[in-house]
N, C-alpha and C positions, 0 to 999 in steps of 0.2 A: 529672614534672620535664622541662622542655623543654631541648633541646640544639641546638647548631649555629645559634643565633639563629633558630630556626624553630619550627614547631608539632610537630616530631618529638619523641615521648616517648623517654625513656632506654631503656625496655624494647625499643622498636622499633629503636633504634640497636644495642643489644646483639645482637638477632636478625640484623640486617642485616650487621654485621661478622662474626658467627659463620658465617652462611651464605655470605658472600662468600669467606671463607677456605676453607670446605668446597668451594665451587664451583671455586676455583682448583686445589685438590688433586684433585678429581674430573676436571677437564679433563686434567690431566697423566696421571692413571690411564687415562682413556679413550684418549688418544693412543697409549698403549702397546698397546692392543687395540681398535682402532676397529670391529672386527666384532662386538663385544659389544653387541647390541641393547638388552638390559635396562639396561646402563650408560648408553646414549644416552638412553633414556626417562627415567631418573632424573636425568640431567644437565639435561634440558630442564625437568623439574619444579623442580629446584633453582634454575635460572635464573629461572623465573617467580616463585618465592617471593622471590628477591632483588629483582626489579623491583617486586613487590607491596609489600614492606616499604619500599623506597625512595620510590616514588610515593605510597603510602598514608601514609607518615610526613611527607613534605615538603608535600604538597598537601592541601587548599587553603591558600594563604598569600598574603595581600594584598601582602606585600613582594616577591613574585616578579614577574618581568617578564611572565610569561604571564597571559592573562586568567583570571579565576576560573572561568568556564564551562569552558574547556579543561582547567584544573587538576582540576576535579571529574570531568570525563569520563575523564581519564587515571587518576585515583585509583580511581574505581569500576571502570573498565575493567580495571585490573590485577587486581582481586579477581575479576571475572567470568572473566578469562583462566585464573586458577588453578582456579576452580570448573568451568570447561568441560573443562579438561585432566585433572583427577583421574580421572573415569570412564574416559577413554581410556587413562590410565596403567595402571590396574588391568586393563583389557581386553587391552592388548598385553603387559604385563610378566608377567601370570600366566595368559594364555591363556584368559580367561573369555569364550568365544565367545557365550554366551547373552545377554551384555549389549552385543552389538555395536550394537544399535539406540540404546541410551543413549549409548554412546561416540561414535558417528558422527553420528547424526541427532537424538537426544533433546536433547542439550545445545545443539545449534544452534537447535532450534525453541523450547525452553522456558527457555533461559538467555541465549543470544546475541541472539536476536530481541527479547525484551523489553528487553534492554539498549539495543539500537539504537533501538527505538520510543519508549521512555520516557526513558531517562537521556541519550540523545543528542538525538533529534529533539524530543520534548516539552520537555526542559529548555532547548534552544536557542531554542525558540519562546516559552516562558513565562518562563524565567529563574528559576523556583522549584525549587531542587534538592530540598528536602524533599518537596514534592508529587510530583515526578517519581520520586524514589526509592521512595516508598510505592506508587505505581502500578506501577513496574517490578519490585518485589520480590514481588508477590502470586503470580504464576505460578511463578517460581523457587522460592519457599518451599514451595508445594504439590508441585511436581514433585520437589524434592530428596528428600522423604520416599518418594515412589513409586520413584524411581531407586535410592535407597539400599536399599530393601527388596529390589529385584530383584538388586542387586549382592551383597547379603548372602546371598541364596538361592543365587546362582551360586557364591559363594565356598565356602559350606558343602557344596554338592554336589561341587565339585571336590576339596576337601580330604578328603571322605569317600571319594571314588573313589581318591585317592592314598594313603589310609591315614594321613593326618596327624593330629596330636593336636589336641584341642579348643582349647588355649590359643592356637594360631595363628589359629583362627577369631575368637577374642576380640580378638586384636591387629588383625586386619583391621577388625573392627567398631568398635573404639575409634578407629582412624585415620580412619574415615569420619564419625564423629559430629560433629566440629567442622565438617566440610564442609557438612552440612545445616543447621547453625545460622547460617551466614553471612548468608543472606537475612533471617532473623529479626532478627539484630543490626543489619543495615543498615536494615531497616524501622522499628525502634524507636529508631534513631539512637543506638546504643550507642557508648561512648567508644572512642577509638583504642586505649587500653590493652587493653580487653576484646576488641576485634576482632582485634588483632595477637596477643594471647596465645592466643586460641582457635584461630586459623588456624595459628599456628606450632606449637601443640601437635599439631595434625593432622600437620604436616610431621615432627615428631620421631617420632611413632609410625610414619608411613610409612617413614621412614629406618631405624628399628629393624627393621621388617619386611623392608625391602630388604636390609640387611646380614645379617639372620638367614638369609634364603633363599640369599644368596650363600655364606655360610659353610657352610650345609648342602650346597649343590651342590659346593663345593670338597672337602668331606669325602667326598662320594659319589664324586667323580672320583678322589680319592686312594685310596679303597678299590678302585676298579676297576683303577687303576694297580698297586696292591699285588698284586692277584690275577693281573694279567698277568705281573708280574715273577716271582711265585712259580711260575707254570706255564710260564714262558718256556723253561726248559731242556729241557722234555719235549715241546715243540711244534716242528713244522717251520715253515719260513718262511711257507708258505701258510696253515697253521693259525693262526699268530700274526696274520697279516693279516686272516683271517676273524673272529677273536675281537675284534680292535680295531674292525672294521666293526660288529660286533654290539654292542659296548659303547657306541659312539657312535650307535646306532640309525640306521644308514645304510640306505637302500633298496637294492634290487638294482642299479638303474641308477646310483645314486650310488657304489656299490661299484665298478662297472665304470669310472666316470669317475676315481675315486681311483687305481685300479690303473694306468690309462693316464697320469695326471698323474705318478705316481711313476716311470713309465718314461721321463719327460722329453718326452712328446709335447705339441705345442701344441694349443690348443683346436680349431683348424681340422682338424688331423689326427685328433683324438679324434672330432670330429663325423663325419668321413668314415668312420672305422672302425666307429662305432656306428650309422651311417645316421640321424643326427639333425642338426638345425641347429646352427650354432655358437652361436647365441643360447641354445638349450636347454642346451648344454654350460656356458655362462657361468652360467645360472641354477642348474644343478646344483652348480656349483663354489661359488657364493655360499652355497647351503644347506649344503654340506659344511663350508665354513670356519666357518659359524655354529655348526653342531653340534659340530665338533671344537674350536672356540675358537682358531682360528689366523687370520692375516690375509694369508698369502702361500703360494705353492706351495712355497717353500723350507721353511717351518715345517711344512706338511702332510707333506712328504717326510720330515722328521725324526721325525714322529710315527709314520708307517707303515712306513718302511724300517728294518729291523733288521739288525744285522750277523750 
């Protein structure tokens, strides 16, 4: 069923509206805690899916003012953008260092480059979109299986090291399955409904995984806070400070920086006292804010300074 006097299917519009509302909500949530890197990675993923549904749903449409060539390039480009970002999202969000090649270089060589060579350059020369798509999807189709295998191995290794349950591995796996199917759907000219449904199913599972890990981390932090509160009456101020540093996994140098920040010293004064550069102090402070989950010296002081 077409909507908005365009080629956009109703299911595409439903996903587009839902994800736009979620995007606005997540932007507001992110503005409250801009130091949360995981939230920023998820926000970018959500934005790319909104653009993908918008461009993939509206284009190509002969009634639009843009040329059909540009419309097709934008529509397929939005899909490639999502495909290129997903490995990077898992790499940064879940610390899968073993897939750095795929997240940084692999998607560029085996996804972005074929897109430029075939769906941009060849298509602009030949004007035959179906032929260009078939040529441009061969390498991404093969590479997606290889990349997903390596991502899955990295996920399984990390979760075993962290002692996580197997169902989380399966959630990772299911969230990646639609990603590897996209080149095949494009190659065989699958319908918009099929493509959008498959890709947004991937987004749903990624979102479930994102919210699950966030809830789990929040519960863990609450447990740490409860332990701190229960032991607070029996600890000295220095012991409380050391315990908090340990709970947030601060390094010895980060601990020194926190202590001086809480004393009200400026970064330049901290650098002079620790015999390091002011730039190094700034870098330590950024890492501290990220670990503790605060965005200012004032908030950091509230966490570490006890009455």
